[in-house]
N, C-alpha and C positions, 0 to 999 in steps of 0.2 A: 915114169908113169904118174899121172896125177892121182893123189890119194884123197884130197879134200874138195878140190874145185871141180866137182862133177855134177851132172844134171840132177841126180837123185839126192844130192846133199840137201838137208833141211836144217834150219836153225832150231836149236833146242829152246822152246818157248819158256818164258818165266812168268810166274804169277806175282802179283803185288804182295800178297800175304806170304811171308817167309818165316822159316824156322831158324833158330840159332844153332841147332845141333845138340844143345844141352838136353839131357833126359830129365823129365819131371814125372811125378806120379799123378795119374788122374785121381779123382775123388774116390773111385772104386778100386784104386791100387794098381791099375795098369801102367805100363811104361809108356808115358806120353812124351810129347815134344814141346819144348818152350818156343814161344814166338818172340820175335824182336818187338820193341815197344810200339811202333806204329801199327804193326799187325795185330797185336793184342788189343790196342785201343779200338781199332776199326771193328774187330769182331765183337768186342764188348758193346761198342756204341750202337751198332745196328740191332742189338737184341736187348738193350737196356731200358727199362722203365723205372724211373727213379723211385727208390723206396720199396720196390717189389722184390721179395725174396724168390729164389729158385730152389730146386730140390736140394742142391748141394751148398748154396751160398746165401747168407742172409742179405737182406736189402741194404743194411748199413755197410756190410763188407763190400758189396758191389759198388755202392755209391762212393766209398772211400777209394777203391781201386780206380774207378772212372775219373774221379777228381784228380788223383795223383798223376795218372797218365796224361790227362789234359794239361795240367799245370807244368809238368816237365817238358812236354813237347811244344807247348806254347812258347817256351823260351828257346829250346834247342832246334825246333823245326817249325817256325811260325807259319810259313806259307802252306805247308802240308796240313797243319792243324786247322787253319782258317778254311782251307778247302773242304776238309772233312765236315766242319760244323755247318757251313753253308749248304753242302750237299745233303747232310743229314736232315735238315729241316725242309729242303726242297724235294728232290727226288726220293730221298729216304723216307719222307713224310713222318718223321719222329719229332714231336714238339718238345717234350720236356727235356730229353737228353741234350738237344741242341741248345736250348735256352740256358740250362745249367752249364753246359760246356762253354758257351760264349762268356758268361759271367766269370767263370774260373779262368778262362784265357786272359781276359782283361786284368783280373786281379793279380795273376802270376806275373804278367809282363810289367805291370806298374811296380810290383814289389821288387822285380829284378832290374828296374829302370831300363828295360829293353825297348829299343826304338826301330829295329830292323823289321822287315816283313810287313804284312798287311796291317793297316791302321786299326786300332782297337775300336774306334767308332764304326768303321766299315764292317767289322765282324759282328758287332751288336746288331746293326741294321740288317745284316744278311740272314739272321735267324728269326726275325720277327715277320711273320707272314699272315697273321690273323689279328683282327683289331683288339682282341683281349690279351695278346701276348706282350705288348709293352708293359702292362700292369703285372703280368706274371714275372717278367724279368726283374722289374723293380722290387717286387715283393721278395723274390729270392735273394736279391742283393742285400736288401735292408735287414732281412731276418738272419742272414749269414754274416754280414760284415758291418752292420750298423747303418744309421740314417745318413751318414756322409757319403753321398753318391758322387763319384769322380766325373769330371767333365766328359771324358770319352763315352761313358755310359749314357749320360744325359743327352749328348749330341747324337749318338746312335739311335736312342729311343725317339728323339725329336724327328730325325730323318724318317723313321718308320711311321710315326704318327701322321706326318704329312701324306704318306702313301695310303694309310689304312683307315683314317677316320672319315666317315661319311654318314649320311643321315641314318641309313639302316643299321650300320654298325653301332651308332649311338643308342638306337632303340633296342637293339638286341643285347649288347654287352655292358652298357653303362647302368648297372643296377645296384641297388643298395646293399646287396650281398658281397660286393667287391670291396676289398681293402683299399685299393687304389681306383678311384673313379676317374673318368676321363678328365674332369676338371682338375683333380689332384695331379695327374700326369702333366697336363698343360702348365700348371703352376710350377712344378718341379723342374721341367725341362726347358721352359720358356720357348716352346715350339711355336713358330710363326706359321701362318697359313701358306699353302702352296700358291704362288702367284698365278699358276695356270688353272687354279680352281677358285674363281671369284666368290663362290658361295661358301668356301671353307672358313672365311673370317667370321661370317654370321654363325656358322656351326660352332666354332670354337668359343665364341662369346656366349652362346646359349648353353654349351656344356659347362662353362664356368658358372653361369647364373643358376642353373638347375642344381649344381653341386652346393653352392654357397647361399643361394636364396631361393630354395625350391618353391616357396609359397607365392612368390611374386614373379618368377621367371616366365617370360612370354616368348613363345616360339616366333622366330622372325618370319615375316611375310614371304621372304625369298625361298623358304623351305616349307612348302605346303604339307608335306608328309608329316612334319612335326605338329602342325596345327591339327591335322586330321587325327593323329594319334592322341593328342591332348583332349580333343572332343570326345573320343571314345572312352578315355579314362575317366572323364568327368560324368559319364552317364550313370544314373542310379543302377544298382545291381539288377533290380527287377525289370529293367528295360533292355538289358543287354542281349538276352537271348533272342529278342525280336529282331535285333540287327542281323543276327546270324541267319534267320529264316526269311528275311526280307528279299525281294527280287534282286536288289543291288548289293546284297550282303557280301558276296564273294569279292566284288570290286572294292567295296568300302573297307573290308579288312585288309586287302592287299595294299590299297592306297595309304593306309595308316601304318603299314609295315608291321602288322601284328603276326608274330610267329606262332606256330602251334603250341610252343611252350607257354608263351605269354597269353594265348587265348584261353588255355585251361585255367590259369589263375584269374583272368579277367572275368570269366563267366561265374567263377565261384560255385561251380557245379560240375556235373559229369560231362565228359566229351562224348556226346551222343552222335548218332548218325548225321544229323544236320550240321553239328559243329565240325566234324571231320570233313564232310563234303564241302563246307564253305572254305576251309583252309587248305585242303589238299592241292588245289591249283597253284598255290604260291609256295609249296614245299619243294625242297631240293630232293634229288634222287636218293641220297643216303638217309635223309630224314624219312622218306617214304619207306625205305627198306627196314629201318628200325621200328616202324609202326605197323607193319603188316598184320600182326596179330590183333592190335588194337582196332584196325579197320574191320577185321572179321567179327570181333566181339561186339562192335557197334552196329554191324549190319549194313555197311555201305553198299550202295547199289552195284549191280553188275556193270553198269555203264561207267561209273566212276572207277571201279576196280580195273576195268579194261584200260582206262587212261593211265592209271598207276602202273599197271603191268607194262604198257608200252614205254613209259618213261624209264623204269628201272632196268629194262632190257635193252635200251638204246645204246649203241656202242659209243656215241659221242658223250652221252651222260656218264657212262662208266669211266671213260678216259678222263673226263673233267673232274670226277669225284676223287680220283687217285686213291681208291681204297684197296686194301689188301684182299686177295680173293677169298680168304676164309671168312670175311664179313658176310659174304653171300651164303656160305655154309651155315653160319650162325643163324642167319635169318630163316633159312630153310628149316632148321631144327626148331626154332622158336615159333614159327608160323607154318605148320605143316599142311595148310589148306591146299588142295590140288590146284586152285586157281593161281597160286604163286609159284608152283614148281617150275613151270617152263620159263617164265621170265627170269627167275633166279638162276636157272641153269644157263640161260643165254648170257646173263650178266657175268656169271663166273667164267664162262668161256671167253667173253670179251676181255676180262681182266687178265687172262692168261695168254693174250694174243702174242706176246713176245717170247713165249717158251719156244726154244729152237726145235726144228724138225731134224733130229739127228739121224744120219745115215748108218748103215751097217747094223750090227747087233749091240744092244745096250743092256747092261744089268743095272737096275734101279733098286737100291736097298733103302728101306724106310724104317727108321728106328721107332719101335713101339714099346720101349721099355718103360718101367714105372716112372723114372725121372722125367720123361717126356710129357707125362700127364699132370705134372705138378703146377707149372707156371703158365700164365695166359700167353696167347700168341701176340697180343698187342695191348696197348694201354686201355682200350675200351672193349675188349673182346672177352667173352666168357669161355671161348674155346681155348684149348691148350696147344702146346708145341706139337703134340702127337697129331692133332687135327691138321695143323699147318703143314707138317711134314707129309702127311698122307695126301693132302690136296696137291702139293707140288710134285710129289713123286708120281702120282697118278697122271697128272698133266704131262710130265716128261715122257712117261711110258706111252700114253695115247698118241703123242706127237711123233714119237720115234718110228723109224721104218720097221724095226723088229726089236721088241723089248721084252725082257723078263722083269716083272714087278714082284718084289719080295718084301715082306714085313719080317722084322727080326727083333728079338729080345733075348731071353734065355734060350729060346728055340727060334726057328725060322720056317717060313713056308711061302710058297708062291701065292700071289693074289691074282686070280683069273680075271680076265677082261677080254672084251671084243672091241675091235676097231670101231670108232664112232659111238661107243656106248657112253651113257651119261656119267659124268664125273661123280655126281651125287650118288648115283646107284652103286658105283664101284666102291665108294668110301664106306658103304655099309658092311663091306666084307673084311675090313681091318679090325684087329682085336687088340687086347692088352696082353703083352707077352713077357712081363716080369723083368728080369735082369737085362744086362747088355753084353751079349757075346758077339761082338762084331766080327771077330776073327773067324769063328765057326761059321757065321753066315756067309762070309766071303769064300771060305774053303768049300762049303757045301754047294754054292750056287754059281760060282765063277766057272764058266765052261768055254773059254776061248773068246769071250766077248771083245768087241772093239774098244769098249770103254766101260768104266764102272762109276756110277754116281751114288753117293751115300748121303742121306739127309738125316742128321743126328746131332746130339749134344756132345758126342765124342768121349763120353765118360764110360769107357768099356772096362770090363772086369779083367783081372790078371789072366794071362794065358801063356802057355809055354812058347807060343810063336811071337808074342809081343805085338809089334806094329801090324795091324790087320791089312794094311795096304801092301805089305811086303809079299803077300801071297799072290799078288797080281804081277805078271811079268813087267819088267822095267819099261818096255817099249809101249805098254798099254796105259793110257791116261786114267788116273783116278781123281775124281772131283768130289770134294767133301763140302757139303753145305752145313756150316756150323750155326746152330740155332740158339745157343746160350752164351757164347763168348767167354767160356771158362779159360783159365790161364793155360792149362795143358791140353794139347790136342792129341788125337790118336795116332798121328803119323806126321812125317815131314811135309813141308809145303814150300813152293817157290821154284823148284827146278826138278828135273828128273821125272817129268810127267806126273808129279804129285801136286795137286792144286787145291787150296782151301778158299772158300768164299764165305762171306758173312751175310746173314739175312736171306730173305727170299724175295728178291726184287727183280725188275726187268734188267737192271744194270748187271746183276750177277749172272743172269742167264745169257746175256750178250757176250760174256767172257768165254763161254765154252767154244763157240765157233771160231773166235779169234785165236784161242790157244791151238785148236786143231788145224788152223791154217798157218801154224808156226809163227804167229805174231804174239808179242808179249801182251798180257792183259794188265793194263795200267789200273790205277785207282779209278773208280767210277767218274770222279769229277775231272780227271785228266784224260779220259779216253776220247 
């Protein structure tokens, strides 16, 4: 009789993040699980903002751990590490960690004389996605390793420069506040223009001239936006506000590439209603989101506000901005005017479009312990990990067929919600619950659910039962979203229906349906 080759046989799915089996202590003293180096680096990388401390770990200690892991894996597993760094800057949308990681990748491989795997030049180029980032990488390298910049770094930066440098990037990012100006980078890397961009040669020459001869540099006739910008800069201060209020003011500011940040300095006065209404048409969606309160305080008209609302709630604009959902929560809290509530709710919903609609019964546990309120959810956010956890936990519960949403800390309780209810309204029901008793939360609320999802930093307090996931039957999957990347986790991961993910991104959510269809969940850049 067949024992294994039967119709109901299912493969046991595996996660990319795996444990070694070695027991470590969490920072609260619980019996945690060590992860193998790639898993530790991945979880740390997706939650790491260079120099930022967390509740349990100083910024310096996190930086050192990140650098050590990158340097080790750059030599022992270069293909995986290069994939991580490129994904981190791309879909992961984390700038600083990817730039630091690329520099350390190159330094480690040069020191080890390693030649296998992806080229150093290629890795540097892969993490530079915005025009100010070549300067960021060079500044990190020279402050860390001195002014001798190796050829792979120069060549990777030069490749990025050809992709990224254009007229508007020069006007926005090539400012006197930067240690490395565009002209400095061009001199250092000897970057040549892209032959497919005939205007780029003129741009590069002008960038060099305005760096080394600012008083005599003349914008090339082939790039009229530079001439328009120079003319505006040359206007006496007392005549500038008249440009803003002129019938062609909106078009003139846009043609000169004047950003809202530059406009505020150029006017040398307040950003009033007229100034905002003149620059709003050329602002990107996330710049609009960050300035909603400023629009209210300046008294922009309802007509202009309606155009702002339409843009920030547009699904294509949300997808293009690639912002984390809690950015919209931050905007809602900072600008509580009723006229922004609906578009921000729409934008938040669009940003959560890839949250899976899970069948059956789902238990969602959201960590609201003190440590979750300590560190920010992103490099530019004033919101904390507790806010991020609540946003995603709520979204998962709303999308699931039948879900129990629970907040936990020292105690735990259900968060009531109705199908179709506003995410922003549900978030108002979450609280601050002190310590981290994950084990008791699982014991109290697990009632035969088909799966358990826990959004947490995993630093649970000691408990006689140890691993909180052990309270769930082995055949029931438990998914942990790790938000801080600490070394020790609260339970095993990799096999046996126990899976840990890092960060809160679309790629993480896509792994749940894969695992439940008995397919292995690969690293996001390999899926």
